[in-house]
MARZALO-536395 format. One record per residue (C-alpha): x, y, z; residue number from 0. Coordinates in Angstrom, 2 decimals. Example, Ala and Ser with C-alpha at 12.3 -4.5 7.8 and 13.67 -1.06 7.14 Angstrom:
BEGIN
R | 12.30 | -4.50 | 7.80 | 0
R | 13.67 | -1.06 | 7.14 | 1
% end
This chain:
BEGIN
R | -10.38 | 10.36 | -13.17 | 0
R | -8.88 | 13.10 | -11.07 | 1
R | -10.56 | 16.43 | -11.83 | 2
R | -9.02 | 18.62 | -9.11 | 3
R | -5.51 | 18.68 | -7.71 | 4
R | -3.41 | 20.29 | -4.98 | 5
R | 0.38 | 20.06 | -4.93 | 6
R | 1.83 | 20.43 | -1.43 | 7
R | 5.49 | 21.42 | -1.70 | 8
R | 6.89 | 19.98 | 1.52 | 9
R | 10.17 | 20.44 | 3.42 | 10
R | 10.31 | 24.18 | 2.86 | 11
R | 12.01 | 24.33 | 6.30 | 12
R | 14.92 | 22.15 | 5.12 | 13
R | 18.32 | 23.89 | 5.56 | 14
R | 19.16 | 23.89 | 1.84 | 15
R | 15.75 | 25.45 | 1.03 | 16
R | 15.21 | 27.72 | 4.06 | 17
R | 11.77 | 28.96 | 2.91 | 18
R | 13.25 | 30.13 | -0.42 | 19
R | 10.84 | 31.56 | -2.99 | 20
R | 13.24 | 30.83 | -5.90 | 21
R | 13.36 | 27.13 | -4.89 | 22
R | 9.54 | 27.07 | -4.58 | 23
R | 9.22 | 28.71 | -8.04 | 24
R | 11.63 | 26.13 | -9.50 | 25
R | 9.57 | 23.23 | -8.11 | 26
R | 6.31 | 24.81 | -9.35 | 27
R | 7.84 | 25.19 | -12.83 | 28
R | 9.07 | 21.56 | -12.96 | 29
R | 5.82 | 20.16 | -11.59 | 30
R | 3.71 | 22.33 | -13.93 | 31
R | 5.64 | 20.99 | -16.91 | 32
R | 5.00 | 17.42 | -15.77 | 33
R | 1.27 | 17.82 | -15.03 | 34
R | 0.78 | 19.58 | -18.38 | 35
R | 2.27 | 16.52 | -20.16 | 36
R | -0.29 | 14.24 | -18.51 | 37
R | -3.27 | 16.43 | -19.39 | 38
R | -3.77 | 18.84 | -16.49 | 39
R | -3.89 | 22.63 | -16.55 | 40
R | -1.30 | 23.93 | -14.03 | 41
R | -3.27 | 27.20 | -13.80 | 42
R | -6.05 | 25.28 | -12.01 | 43
R | -3.72 | 23.66 | -9.45 | 44
R | -2.90 | 25.12 | -6.04 | 45
R | 0.83 | 24.79 | -5.31 | 46
R | 1.10 | 25.13 | -1.54 | 47
R | 4.49 | 25.47 | 0.18 | 48
R | 4.47 | 23.69 | 3.56 | 49
R | 6.56 | 22.17 | 6.29 | 50
R | 4.79 | 19.04 | 7.45 | 51
R | 7.35 | 18.62 | 10.25 | 52
R | 6.90 | 22.15 | 11.63 | 53
R | 3.23 | 22.41 | 10.61 | 54
R | 3.90 | 25.65 | 8.71 | 55
R | 1.24 | 26.79 | 6.22 | 56
R | -0.90 | 23.74 | 6.82 | 57
R | -3.68 | 25.14 | 9.02 | 58
R | -2.59 | 28.77 | 9.39 | 59
R | -0.50 | 31.17 | 7.29 | 60
R | 3.21 | 30.81 | 8.01 | 61
R | 5.30 | 33.75 | 9.19 | 62
R | 8.22 | 32.12 | 7.32 | 63
R | 6.45 | 32.52 | 3.97 | 64
R | 5.82 | 36.27 | 3.77 | 65
R | 6.22 | 36.13 | -0.02 | 66
R | 3.48 | 33.46 | -0.47 | 67
R | -0.02 | 34.90 | -1.03 | 68
R | -1.97 | 31.69 | -1.74 | 69
R | -4.08 | 29.50 | 0.54 | 70
R | -2.89 | 27.27 | 3.37 | 71
R | -3.15 | 23.53 | 2.73 | 72
R | -6.40 | 23.37 | 4.72 | 73
R | -7.86 | 26.31 | 2.77 | 74
R | -6.87 | 24.64 | -0.52 | 75
R | -8.57 | 21.41 | 0.61 | 76
R | -11.70 | 23.37 | 1.55 | 77
R | -11.82 | 24.81 | -2.00 | 78
R | -12.13 | 21.34 | -3.56 | 79
R | -15.68 | 20.83 | -4.82 | 80
R | -17.32 | 17.53 | -4.01 | 81
R | -17.94 | 15.39 | -7.10 | 82
R | -21.54 | 14.85 | -8.22 | 83
R | -22.92 | 11.52 | -7.09 | 84
R | -24.58 | 9.79 | -10.09 | 85
R | -27.76 | 8.69 | -8.27 | 86
R | -29.85 | 9.27 | -11.41 | 87
R | -28.14 | 6.44 | -13.32 | 88
R | -28.99 | 2.71 | -13.09 | 89
R | -27.67 | 0.83 | -10.04 | 90
R | -24.18 | -0.66 | -10.45 | 91
R | -22.36 | -2.36 | -7.56 | 92
R | -19.26 | -4.36 | -8.60 | 93
R | -18.84 | -7.09 | -5.99 | 94
R | -15.58 | -7.08 | -4.05 | 95
R | -16.48 | -10.21 | -2.08 | 96
R | -19.38 | -12.38 | -0.93 | 97
R | -19.74 | -13.63 | 2.65 | 98
R | -21.92 | -16.23 | 4.34 | 99
R | -22.74 | -14.86 | 7.77 | 100
R | -24.28 | -17.27 | 10.27 | 101
R | -27.83 | -16.31 | 11.27 | 102
R | -27.96 | -13.66 | 8.54 | 103
R | -27.23 | -15.34 | 5.21 | 104
R | -25.46 | -14.29 | 2.03 | 105
R | -23.91 | -10.82 | 2.09 | 106
R | -22.34 | -9.42 | -1.10 | 107
R | -19.96 | -6.51 | -0.48 | 108
R | -19.05 | -3.70 | -2.88 | 109
R | -18.92 | 0.01 | -3.64 | 110
R | -22.02 | 1.64 | -5.11 | 111
R | -20.76 | 3.27 | -8.32 | 112
R | -24.07 | 4.58 | -9.68 | 113
R | -27.73 | 4.51 | -8.66 | 114
R | -29.25 | 3.85 | -5.25 | 115
R | -29.39 | 0.55 | -3.33 | 116
R | -32.30 | 0.11 | -0.89 | 117
R | -33.75 | -2.72 | 1.18 | 118
R | -36.77 | -4.27 | -0.56 | 119
R | -35.56 | -3.65 | -4.10 | 120
R | -34.88 | -6.42 | -6.61 | 121
R | -31.30 | -6.65 | -7.88 | 122
R | -29.88 | -8.74 | -10.72 | 123
R | -26.32 | -10.06 | -10.68 | 124
R | -24.53 | -9.98 | -14.03 | 125
R | -23.37 | -11.93 | -15.90 | 126
R | -25.23 | -14.78 | -14.13 | 127
R | -28.64 | -13.09 | -14.59 | 128
R | -29.71 | -14.09 | -11.06 | 129
R | -32.32 | -11.81 | -9.47 | 130
R | -33.24 | -11.51 | -5.81 | 131
R | -34.54 | -9.12 | -3.18 | 132
R | -32.27 | -7.01 | -0.98 | 133
R | -33.19 | -7.68 | 2.67 | 134
R | -30.91 | -5.05 | 4.26 | 135
R | -28.05 | -2.66 | 3.48 | 136
R | -25.23 | -1.89 | 5.92 | 137
R | -22.15 | 0.30 | 5.99 | 138
R | -19.64 | -0.20 | 8.85 | 139
R | -22.18 | -2.41 | 10.69 | 140
R | -24.84 | 0.32 | 10.62 | 141
R | -28.13 | -0.31 | 8.77 | 142
R | -28.84 | 2.21 | 6.00 | 143
R | -32.19 | 3.25 | 4.49 | 144
R | -30.29 | 3.59 | 1.19 | 145
R | -26.75 | 3.49 | -0.18 | 146
R | -25.53 | 6.07 | -2.71 | 147
R | -22.50 | 6.24 | -5.04 | 148
R | -19.27 | 6.16 | -3.08 | 149
R | -20.68 | 4.03 | -0.25 | 150
R | -18.88 | 0.75 | 0.50 | 151
R | -21.66 | -1.54 | 1.66 | 152
R | -22.68 | -5.05 | 2.49 | 153
R | -26.20 | -6.07 | 1.57 | 154
R | -28.11 | -9.16 | 2.61 | 155
R | -29.89 | -10.98 | -0.23 | 156
R | -32.69 | -13.57 | -0.26 | 157
R | -32.44 | -17.11 | -1.65 | 158
R | -28.87 | -16.95 | -3.01 | 159
R | -25.83 | -18.75 | -1.65 | 160
R | -22.14 | -17.83 | -1.81 | 161
R | -21.90 | -20.46 | -4.57 | 162
R | -24.32 | -18.49 | -6.79 | 163
R | -22.59 | -15.11 | -6.78 | 164
R | -18.93 | -14.15 | -6.57 | 165
R | -16.35 | -11.37 | -6.67 | 166
R | -16.34 | -9.55 | -10.02 | 167
R | -20.07 | -9.84 | -10.67 | 168
R | -22.07 | -6.62 | -10.83 | 169
R | -25.35 | -6.01 | -9.01 | 170
R | -27.77 | -3.82 | -10.94 | 171
% end
């Protein structure tokens, strides 16, 4: 699930708002109440007033928001910590599709959720219990030495056809 959150309060330049701190505070209060109900701690959320149209407080501090002491939207984004990639767990790649590519062969496609996928390794497709060797791994038409969690990849497999494996199966 979502572990970190930023709330960008947009349209602060709108005529009825006119960079108003009381209106900002009202929106923060309402939003905090809502996020608390769904299990988040509002104290850990950056509420950033911005004007997307004018670009205020997105990359640089806005002169229209003298009362606001928090980060710009870019600074808030830079404070987000990257999630840990579970490479130490067993390989799991839920298949999104399977293609037959002329001159190459069968290419299952999916997102690596856990583990590491490398050419030369043996993978088993569940629930069919079919095992085969991975010939190559590609992301955006570029060959990879290995794929890690978060990578959307296609991988060429030996001796299996598109009839053997299908969307919804999991490579492990």
